[in-house]
N, C-alpha and C positions, 0 to 999 in steps of 0.2 A: 273054481267058479270064476267066470269073467266078471270084471268090474264094470258097472253100468254108470253112465253119466246122463242118461236120458230118463225123463219122467213123462207120464201120460199127458200132462198139461204144460206145454212149453210156454215160457214167458219171455218176451223181448226185453224186459227191463231187469232181468236177473242174470248175474254172471255165472250161475250154477245150472242154468237150464239152456237147452238148445232153442233156437228161434222157431223151429218147426220140426215135426216128425217126418215130413215128406222129403226125404233125402233124394238127391239126384246124382251126386258124384262124391267120392271120398278118396283123398290122397294124403301122403305124408310129406311135410315140407322138409327143408334142409336141416332144421333143428329138431326134427322128430315130432313136431306138433301135428295134430290131426286137422286137416282142412276138410270141412263138411259143407257141401253145397245143397241148397234146397230148391224146391219148385215154387215156393210162395213167400219165403222170408229171408232171402239173401244168403249170406255166407257166414259160417261159423268157424273159428279156429280154436281148438281145444288145446290148452297148454299141457304138455306131457307131464310136468311136475306138479303143478297146482290143480290141474283139472278144471280150471276156470275157463269160461267160454267168452271169447271176444266176438262180438257180432258186427257184421258189415251189411247195412241196409241201403236201399236205393233212396236218393234225395234229389229231386229235380232242381233244387236251388243250389246244390253243392256240386261243382264240376269235378271234384275229386272223389265223390261218393260212388258207390256201386251204381251202374246205369240202370239195372233192372233187378227185381227180386227173384226172377226165375233164372237160376243158374243151370245151364245145360251141360257144361263140361269143365274140367280143371286139368291143368298141367303144371309141371315144375320145370323151369328153364335151367340151363347149365349154370347161370349166374346165381341161382338160388331163389329167384323170384317166382311167386305163384301167379299164374294167369287164370282168370275165370272167364268163361264164355257165358253170355246172357242173351236174353231176347232183344237187348238194345245195345249190344256192343261188347267189346273186350274191356277187362279191368285188371289192374294189378295194384296192390296196396301202396307201393312206393311211387308209382308213376301216374295213377289215375286212369282215365278213360281213353280208349282208342276205338276206332270204327263206330263212332256214335250213330245210333239209329239202325245199325245192321243187326239182323237176326242171326246170331252166331250159334251154330249147332255143335261144333266140335273145335278143339284147339290142341295143338301139339307144338313142341319146340324141337328144332333139329340140333345137330351136334355143334353147330357154330353159334347157337343162341338166337337164330331167327324164329319168330313166332308165326305159325301157320294156323289159319282159321277157316273152317268150312262154313259157308253161309248159303243162303238161297239165291245169291247173286254172283257166285263164283268163289274161287279159293283165294282168300286174301292172305297177305303176309306182311310182317313188319321186319324190315331188314335191320342189320346191326347198326346202321347209321341213322336209324329212325324213319327212313323213307318207307312209304306204304304203297304196295302194289297189289294187283289182282291177276290171277291166271284164269283165263276163260277157256271154254271148251274148244276154241279154235287151235289151242296149243296141244290138242290130242286127248283132252279129258272127256270122259263119257257124258258129263252134264255139268251145268253150273249150279245144281242144287245138291246139297250134301245133308246127310242124316245126322240126327242127334247122337253124340258120343261115338259116331262111326269113324274112328281114327285110331291109328297106332303107329309106333316107331319100330322099325325092323332092326335087327341086329347089325346089318351092314350099313346102317345110317339112312336108309331110304324111309320114306313116309308113305302111309297108305290112308286114303280117305274114301269112304263109301257113301253111296247115295242111291236114289231110286233107279238109276240106270247102270249101276255097277260100281266097281271100285277102281280108283286111280292109284297106281304105285309109281313113285318117281324118286329120283335123287335130287335134293334141292340145288346142289351145285350145277348139275347138268341142266336142270330146268332154267335156272337164272342165266345160263350162258347163251340162251337162244337169242338171236337178233333177227330183225325184220328185213335186213338188206338182202335183196335177191330172192325174197320169199313173198310173192304176191298175196297169198292167203293171209299171211301175218301182217301185211301192210295195213289192213283194215283196222288193226288194233291200235295203230299209232294215231295219236291225237295231235292236232296242230293249233297254234294260236299266234297272234301277232299284235303289236301295238306301236303307236307313233309317239315319239317324244315323251316316254314314260307315262303315257295315258292309260286308259282302261284297256285290259286285254280283250281282244276280239277273237272268238273261236273260229277255227278254219285257217286254211292257207291264205297267204297274202296274194290277192289277185290284181291289185291296182289301187291307186289313190282314190279317195272319194271325190265326187264331183264338187265343183266350185271351191276347191281348196285354195287357201291363200298362198301365193307364190312365196318361196323361201326354202330354207334348208331344214330337212326333217331327218330324225334318227329312227330307223325301222329296226325293231327287235322281233325275231322270229324264234319260236320254240316248238319242239316236238317231244312227245313222250317215248319211252321204250315200249315194248309190246305189253308191258304190265301196267301201263298208264302212269308211270312216274315221270314228272317233269324234271326232277333232279337228275335222272339217269339218261334223259334224252339229249338231243342235239339242240344247240342254240347258235344264233348268228346275229350280228349287229352290223348294219350298213347305213350309209347316209344317202339320202335321195334329195336332189335339188329340183324344186319345181320352178321353172323359169317364168318370167313375166310373159303374158300373152304377146304375140307378135305385134299387135296394134298398140301395145303399151310400152314398147321398148324405146330407147333414147332417140333413134332416128325419127320414129313416128311422132314422139312427143315434141321434138323440135319442129317437125312439119306442122303439127297441130298449132304450136305457138306461132309459127310464121303465118299460117292461115288465119288465126285469130287476129294477129296484128294487121294483116291485110284487110280483114273484114272491118276492123275498127277504123282503119284509114279510109276505107270505102264509105263507111257510114258517115264519118266526119266530112268527107268531100261532098257526099250527097246532101248532107245537112247544110253545108256552106253554100252549095249550089241552090238549094231550095230557099235559103235565106236571101241569097243574092237575087233570085228571081222575084221573091216577095218584095225586096227593096226596090227593084226595078219597076215592078208593077205599082207599088205605092208611089214611087216617084212619077211614073207616067200618069197615074190617076191624079196626083197632086198638080202636075202641070196642066192637065186637062181642066181641073177645077179652077186653077189660077187664070187660065186663059178665058174660061167662061165667065168667072166672077169679076175679072178686071176689065175685060174687053167692053162689056156693055156700059158700065159707068164712065169709063175713060172716053169712049166714043161719044156717049151722050154729053159729057162735059165739053168735049171739043166742039161738037156741033152747036150746043147751046151758047157757049162763049163766043163763037164766030157770029152767030145770029145777033147776039146782043151788041157785038162790036159793029157789025155792018148796019144794023137798024137803030143805032143809038139815037140818031136825030129824029127818027120817025116815031119812036116809042114814047108813050106817056110815062110820067113818073110811076104810076101804079103798075104798068106793064113791066117797066124796068125792075121795079122792086120784086115783083113775082118771079121774074126770070132769075134774079140774083138769089132769091130764096130757094128755088129749085136747084140752082147750081151749088148752093151751100149744102143742101141736104145730100146731094150726090157726092160732094167732096167728103162729107162726114161719113157716108157709107164706105167710100174708098179708104178712108183713114181706119175705120173699124176693120175692114178687110185686111189691111196691112198689119194691124195689131194682131189679128188672128194668125197671119202668116208668120209673124215673129215668134209667137208662142209655139206654133207647130214646129218651126225650125229648132227652137230650144229643146223641145221635147224629143225630137229625132236625135239630137246630140246627147241626150241623157242629162241635160243640164237643168231640167225642170222637175223638182221634187216637192211633194206637198208638205206643208207645215200644219199639222192637225191641231186644232184648238176648239174649245167650246165657244160657239158663236150664237148670237141672237139672230134667229132666222128671219124675223120680221124686219130687222134693220138691214140685213143683207138684201132682202127682197125689195125693200124701198129704194135702196141705192141702185139696184139693177133696173127697176122700173123707171127711175129718174133719168137713166142714160139712154132710154129707148125713145125714138121718135113716135109721135102719136100715142104717148103714154096715157093720154086721157081715155084711150079705148081699153085700158087694162084695169080690171077689177081685182083687188087683193083680198083674200080671206085667209089670214094666218093668225092664229091665237097669239096674244101678247105673251111674252116671256118664254116662248118655245125655243129651247136651245138644242143645237145639233153639233156634233163633233165633225169638223170639216176644215178644209183650207179656204179661207174667206175669198181670196183673189180668184182661185180656180172656180169656186161655186158662182161667184159674181159673173165671171166670163161665160159660164155655161147658161145661167139664167138670162143674161143679156142676149146671147145668140138665139136661144129658144124663143124668148119673148119677141125679139125682132122678127123672126120668121113667122110667128103666130100673128103678129099685127099685119104683116104684109099680106097674108092670105085671107084675113078677116074683112068682110065687106064693111064699108062705111056705115056707121050707125050701130054695128054689132059690137059686142064686148068680148075681150079675151079674159078668161078667169085664171088667176094664179092663187092656188090654195095649198095648204099643208096640213097634214094630220100625222102626228108622230114623227117618224123618220122618212115619210113619203111626201114628195112635192108633186103637185098636179098642175099642168098647163093645158087648158082646153080652149081651142079656137073654134071659129064658125066657118072655116074654110072648106074646100072640097074633099079633104081627107086624102088618103093614099090608097093605091090599089092593093098592096100587100103589106100590112103593118108588121108581119113577122120578119121581113127582110131588113128592117131598119128605117129610120125616118130621115129622108133627104140625103143629098150627096154634096152639098156645098162645103166650102172650106170651114165655115163656122160650125157646121154639124160634125165635121171630121174632128176638129180640135175639141169639140164638146165631148164626143165619145171617148177620146183619148184622155182628157182631163178627168172624166168620171172614173175611168179605169184606174188612173193613178191614185185616186182617193178611195178605191175599193167600192165604188158605187156602180149602179147599173141604170140603164135607160130602157123603157119599154114604150111602145106606141100601139094605140088601137083606135079604130074608127068608132065614133059614137053613133048609136042608133038614130038619134035625132039630127045627125049631120055634124061634121066637124071632126076634129082629131084631138085625142087626149094623149099627152106625153106624161109618163110617170117616172120620176127619179127616186130610186131606192138608195138612201144614204146609209 
């Protein structure tokens, strides 16, 4: 009577029971042990001496475990290793998984130790060097789909694998000697890839460098598979590609750009110098026009008045002579003030006039300025006591004197000129005719020219506006 090691209720945790009664394949290993595959509970190896059962079950967290508990086929390789075909790949106890994720229907080993596996995606094989390839129907096989356990090894070393379209019988050595060279139908089985400078592989043949690539030296690697999809057995090549600089960025053009840039800088400097020269000439011409206007009238008046006084000295009464000398004195004082402004303007043009900013009592500066103006009795001052401003005293004094002098000149007799200050703003209001366009500036005399320049030196500004009731208001922002 045959000895039995199977019981009606299999238990996975017992070494005397099989893992399942649903067997799918049974072979003997090189040591005489019985290898038993199941359709639901993995693989069992029954020791020939002890009759104990070693179970191999699928574990998704263990890369060396059986890939699936459904074992479809078993085979014994010439090196003594057992190979199990499952619904999720091949497996051998000593080497772990192969063809992960493939539904392997049958497995056989050839005489040289290569492992052949029939799947639903072609006939795969594991070569003796570990490379994995696949033989597709383009190589003469009836189909890429193979049936469960439909495989055998013939006595002459050939292998036979069956499927829904028939059986394929071939000798492994003859099949693996096939090459794609000169065979256009097989050329479609060859895959290609390439990469630059050890970067990521790009599938397909190399057709050219990408757009906007940086100029430089690049190393191009190209690979192709054999007809079985093995990169290790295909062809490979390495070559260098130099991407030159664009034509417009090469040295001759760069030198040309540099020359053009220098020429442009030179041209800008010359144009700027010319503009400055034109401005200086315009300023000088305007200055001479102002000088001729401001000096001609008082000088001519002094000359005529002094001649009349000299010629009519005997006929004039003492009172008439005194009045004439007073007019002559006032005119001379105006001329002296004009010459003082001329000196300040000259120093400013030479860059020799710089402000010395200090905290000054504005009321005291205003009183000094009013005291130096003729007809100062016509000036009314409204400046709070103790109001201090940061300014250059001499420059501000000159500005106030010139502006007050102009305001007194245009104010009718009996009217008042108001000088007041609030915060950092100074106001001078006269009762004269005003100006046509206050936005273009107030006046063109030498005194006003030097006043604007001195205010600019101190960082101050001057604004003018016509008053609704008549007259002109000058505002200084210190």
